[in-house]
C-alpha positions as CSV (number, residue, x, y, z in Angstrom):
1,X,11.7,40.0,21.1
2,X,11.2,41.4,17.6
3,X,8.0,41.1,15.9
4,X,9.8,39.2,12.9
5,X,11.3,36.9,15.2
6,X,8.2,36.3,17.0
7,X,6.2,35.7,13.5
8,X,9.0,33.1,12.5
9,X,8.5,31.3,15.8
10,X,4.7,31.1,15.1
11,X,5.4,29.6,12.0
12,X,7.6,27.0,13.3
13,X,5.3,26.2,16.3
14,X,2.1,26.1,13.6
15,X,4.3,23.6,11.3
16,X,5.2,21.3,14.3
17,X,1.7,21.4,16.1
18,X,-0.5,18.6,14.8
19,X,-3.6,20.2,12.6
20,X,-6.3,18.8,15.2
21,X,-4.6,20.9,18.0
22,X,-5.9,24.3,18.2
23,X,-3.5,27.0,18.2
24,X,-2.7,28.5,21.6
25,X,-3.8,32.2,22.3
26,X,-0.9,34.7,22.9
27,X,-1.4,37.4,25.4
28,X,-0.2,40.9,24.6
29,X,2.8,40.6,27.0
30,X,3.6,36.9,26.6
31,X,7.0,36.5,25.0
32,X,7.1,32.7,24.2
33,X,4.1,30.3,23.4
34,X,3.9,27.2,25.6
35,X,4.2,24.6,22.4
36,X,3.8,21.0,23.2
37,X,6.6,19.0,21.9
38,X,6.3,16.9,19.1
39,X,5.1,13.2,19.5
40,X,8.3,11.2,18.4
41,X,6.3,8.0,18.2
42,X,6.2,6.4,14.8
43,X,2.7,5.8,13.6
44,X,1.7,2.6,12.7
45,X,2.1,1.4,9.0
46,X,-1.1,1.8,6.8
47,X,-2.7,-1.1,6.0
48,X,-4.3,-2.0,2.5
49,X,-7.8,-1.4,2.4
50,X,-9.8,-4.5,1.3
51,X,-13.3,-4.1,0.1
52,X,-15.9,-6.7,0.0
53,X,-17.7,-7.7,-3.1
54,X,-21.0,-6.5,-1.5
55,X,-19.6,-3.2,-0.6
56,X,-18.4,-2.8,-4.1
57,X,-21.7,-3.8,-5.6
58,X,-23.8,-1.5,-3.3
59,X,-21.2,1.6,-4.5
60,X,-21.7,0.5,-8.0
61,X,-25.3,0.6,-7.7
62,X,-25.3,4.2,-5.9
63,X,-22.9,5.5,-8.5
64,X,-25.0,4.1,-11.6
65,X,-28.1,5.8,-10.0
66,X,-26.4,9.2,-9.8
67,X,-28.1,11.6,-12.4
68,X,-26.6,15.1,-11.4
69,X,-23.4,16.5,-12.2
70,X,-21.0,16.2,-9.4
71,X,-23.2,13.3,-7.7
72,X,-20.3,10.7,-8.4
73,X,-17.7,12.9,-7.0
74,X,-19.7,13.5,-3.8
75,X,-20.2,9.8,-3.5
76,X,-16.3,9.1,-4.0
77,X,-15.5,11.7,-1.4
78,X,-18.2,10.5,1.3
79,X,-16.7,6.8,0.7
80,X,-13.1,7.8,0.5
81,X,-12.4,6.0,-3.0
82,X,-10.9,6.9,-6.2
83,X,-12.8,7.0,-9.7
84,X,-10.3,4.2,-10.5
85,X,-11.8,2.1,-8.3
86,X,-15.4,2.5,-9.9
87,X,-13.7,1.8,-13.3
88,X,-11.8,-1.4,-12.1
89,X,-15.2,-2.8,-10.3
90,X,-17.3,-2.0,-13.2
91,X,-14.9,-4.0,-15.3
92,X,-14.9,-6.9,-12.9
93,X,-18.7,-6.9,-12.7
94,X,-19.3,-6.8,-16.5
95,X,-17.2,-9.9,-16.7
96,X,-20.0,-11.4,-15.2
97,X,-19.2,-13.0,-11.7
98,X,-19.5,-11.8,-8.3
99,X,-16.3,-13.8,-7.3
100,X,-14.5,-11.2,-9.7
101,X,-15.2,-8.4,-7.4
102,X,-13.9,-10.4,-4.2
103,X,-10.3,-8.9,-3.5
104,X,-7.4,-11.3,-4.7
105,X,-4.6,-12.2,-2.5
106,X,-1.6,-10.3,-3.2
107,X,2.0,-11.6,-3.3
108,X,3.6,-14.6,-5.3
109,X,1.6,-17.6,-5.8
110,X,3.0,-20.9,-3.8
111,X,4.9,-23.1,-6.2
112,X,3.1,-26.5,-6.9
113,X,4.6,-29.3,-5.4
114,X,6.4,-31.4,-7.9
115,X,6.1,-35.1,-7.1
116,X,9.4,-36.0,-8.4
117,X,11.2,-33.4,-6.1
118,X,9.1,-34.3,-3.1
119,X,10.2,-38.1,-3.7
120,X,13.8,-37.0,-4.3
121,X,13.8,-35.1,-0.8
122,X,12.0,-37.9,0.9
123,X,14.8,-40.3,-0.4
124,X,17.5,-37.8,0.7
125,X,16.2,-37.7,4.3
126,X,16.0,-41.6,4.5
127,X,19.3,-41.8,3.0
128,X,20.9,-39.4,5.6
129,X,19.1,-41.4,8.2
130,X,20.5,-44.6,7.1
131,X,23.9,-43.4,7.2
132,X,23.5,-42.1,10.6
133,X,22.6,-45.7,11.8
134,X,25.5,-47.5,9.6
135,X,28.0,-45.2,11.4
136,X,26.5,-45.9,14.9
137,X,26.5,-49.6,14.0
138,X,30.1,-49.4,12.9
139,X,31.2,-47.6,16.0
140,X,29.7,-50.6,17.9
141,X,31.4,-53.0,16.1
142,X,34.5,-51.5,16.3
143,X,34.1,-51.1,20.1
144,X,33.3,-55.2,20.3
145,X,36.5,-55.8,18.4
146,X,38.5,-54.0,20.6
147,X,36.9,-55.3,23.7
148,X,37.5,-58.8,22.4
149,X,41.1,-58.2,21.3
150,X,41.6,-56.9,25.2
151,X,39.9,-60.1,26.9
152,X,41.6,-62.3,24.3
153,X,38.5,-63.6,22.8
154,X,39.3,-64.7,18.9
155,X,36.8,-63.4,16.6
156,X,35.4,-65.1,13.5
157,X,36.0,-63.5,10.3
158,X,33.7,-64.1,7.6
159,X,35.4,-64.8,4.1
160,X,35.4,-62.1,1.7
161,X,33.5,-62.8,-1.4
162,X,34.1,-59.3,-3.1
163,X,30.5,-58.1,-2.5
164,X,29.8,-54.7,-0.2
165,X,26.4,-56.9,1.0
């Protein structure tokens, strides 16, 4: 195998191998490296970080205590934060409340329940229930009429006064 081809294979293997994995030592006579296959499993989705108000205040106190150049950068690297975090947290702290530093719930705000709409929905459900009962009652009356007709029993009819009730 040519030296150029071997170098290109080493580059490909280095790109495929995770950074935490040590590189395999190649012996002088070895033609192919025993590279582990890439893990095809998809990693779990990253979770948004949430910081408590106490943590934010502690970090702000530490940042305010920094006097030497580069100390704040070291603090941010150690904590895994960005300078924009400090800016936002200082602004919230200056507004004056500890509650301003607590993380806010993300997403759409729930709509307030309109009492008129709730009443409308309740009346619609009740109307649908009563219509089902009326349909069942009409079926039972029709069945009684057919049974009476088959048995020859005369039914009394009420005079029609023109109202639906």
